[in-house]
Structure formats: structure tokens, C-alpha cells
N, C-alpha and C positions, 0 to 999 in steps of 0.2 A: 875318882871322877863322880860327880853327882849328876844323875839324869833327872832333869826337871820336866815334869809333864806340862805341856802347853795348855793354855786356857781353852783351846779349841774343844777339848773333851767336855769340859763343863758346859760350854756353849751348846754342843751337840745334845747333851743330856737335857739341858734346859729346853731346847727346841722340841725334843721328843715329848716332854711333858706338856709343853704349851700346845703342841699340835694334837697329841693323843688324849690329853686330859679331858677336854670336853666330850670326847667319845666315851670315856669311862664314866663320866657323870651321866650322860644320856643312857648308857647301858644300865647303870644303877637305878636311875629314875624309871626306866622301862621295866626293870625287874620288880621294883616295888609296886608299880601299877599292875603288872600281870599277877603278882602274888596276891594282891588284894582282891582281884577279880575271881580268884579261886579256880577250881576245876582243872581243866586241861591247860589252862594258862600258867599254872605253877611250874610245869615242866619248862616252859619257855623262860620263866623267871630265873630258874636255875642256870640255864644256858647263858642268859644275859649277865648274871653275876660271875660266871666263869670267864666270860669275855672281859668284863671289867677288871677282874683280878689279873688276867694275863696282860692287859694294857698297862696296868699300874706296875706290875712286877717286871716286865720285860726290860726296861732300862736299868733296873736294879741289878740285873745279871751282869751288866757291864761294870757296875761299881764293885760287885763282889769279886769279879775276876781280876780287878786291879790289885788285890792282895798279893798276887804272885808276880807283879811287875818289879823289875829291878829299879831301885832308887839310887844305889851307890855301888860302884865297882872300885875296889882298892886292893892292897896287898893281902888283906885277910880273905877276901872272897866277894861274892855278890850278895848285897844286902837287899832284902825284899821290903815292900811297903808294910808287910805285917811284922817287920822287925827280925825275921829269921835271916841268918847269914849262912849261905852255902859256901863251904871252904874250897879253895882252889885244889887242895889235895884230892878232893872227890870229883873234880871236873873230868868229864869224858869227851864231850863234843858240843858243837853248835849246830842247830838245825834251822833252816829257813822255812818258814810256813808261808806258802805262796797263795796269793789270791787266785781263785780258780779262773776268773774271767780275764784278768790282766796278766796272769802268769808271772807276776813279780812278787817279791817278798812283802808280805803284809806285816810280819813281825818275825823276830828271831827267838829261839828258845835255847838257853844254855842248859845242857843236860848234865846233871851231877848224879853220883850214885845215891845221894840222899834226897834228891828231888829235882825239880825243874824251875827255871827262872825265865820269865818272859821279858824280852827287850823290845819295847814298843817304839822303835826308832821313828816312826811317822808321827807319834804323839809327843816327841821330845822337843823342847825348845832348842837344845843344843844337838840337833840331829846330825850335823856334820861331824862333830867330835865323836858321837856315838857310832856312826858308820865307820869311822877310821878304826875304832877298836873292834867292831864286828868283823871288818875285813882282815884284821890281824888274826882273830880267832879262826876265820875261814881258811886262812893260809897255814894254819897249824900252830900258830904262836899264841903266846899269852903275855901281853905287855905288863902284867902285874906280878909275874913270877920270874925271878932272876934265873938265867941259865937257859 
């Protein structure tokens, strides 16, 4: 089964950059202005540049984290976005990572002896199918291994 990421993630990242991008530009402009004034203002310029760096890099953390997302579950194992395949013979358990406020699963993590694979069911276009398989894992089964 292929887990297809919905377009909503791309939309969210785009909106983050559209919303926060101007703040980063203003922080950089303020930093250049303060740096050119010299003296005590240079310290403020450094803080402004740090702020701009954070604003630009924060959404990238989401993109980097996607490398551990499962893109395919089959008889071989769980294949991640980065191309790595975690074999079922190394599978140990599934863990629900819950949202603190809502107390409901935000995503699931398949734990293997060789690593972990994140199942972002809320970001999947075929979320119903993904949840059926997750429930099977939670019940102690594995639909991809015979026996």
C-alpha cells in the first residue's frame, strides 16, 4: 500500500512562508540598518539576523522530518521517503504519538530494531486505508506478514 501525502502539507508550508516571509525580510532590513549605524546597535542587528534565520528555517524542520515518513507498506517492510526500507523481521511495536491538547493521536510510529518510521495518517490522502492498517498493528497483527 502506498501512503500518499495530501496537498494540505504543501499548502501549510506555503502559507507559513507567505505569512512569515515578510517578517524575515523586515528583520533582515532592520539588521542591516542597525549594523550600518554601528556602536550599540550592532548587538540588535545580530539578534534581528538570528530572528530572521529562525523564521526562514522553522518550516524547513517540517520538510526535513518528512524523510522518516512511510511512503509504502508491503510484504518487504516499511519504505521511508528517504528510500530506506525497514524490514518486518525487525518490527517491534506501534506507538501512538498523541496531541497534548486534544489527547488524540497526531501520528503513529512503527518501531523497528533498526529504526523508526512515522505514519502521518492525518496527512495521507488515503487516511481511511492507513487507519485500517494502523488498527491491525494496534491489535497485535501485521497484515503484511503471513501467519
